[in-house]
C-alpha positions, 0 to 999 in steps of 0.5 A: 535050020528047017525042022519041016524039011528035016522031018521029011527025012525021018523015015531014013532013020537019021533024024533024032527028035527030042522027046515030046513035051520035054520042055513044054507041058502037054496041053492035055486037051485038044486045042483045035476044039477049045481055040477054034470052032463052035466050042471056042473057050477064049479063057481056057485057050489063052491059059493053055496056050500060055503053057507053050509061049516059048514056042512062039518067041523069036528065034534067039529064045524060042524053045521050038528046037528043044521040043519041036513035037511038043510045040507042034501040039500047040499049033492051034495057038498061032491065032491067039 
C-alpha cells in the first residue's frame, strides 16, 4: 500500500517493479526544466503532464500502481 516504503526494500531483491513507461508515456524531456525555473514553458509543461494525468487521479483510478517509476518521472507535474 505504500510504494516508497516498499521501495526501501528493493535491494533485498524481493520487490518486483513493473517496467517503467509500461502505462504512461516517457515524457522525453526534463520536466523539472520546462515546468519550473527560468526556462518554464507552461504550455509545453501542461501538454507533457497531461500524458500522465492518470498518475494523479484518485486511488480507485490511479495508474501509479501499474507504472510507479513512469509516474515518478512526472513528479515535476505535481504543481501544475
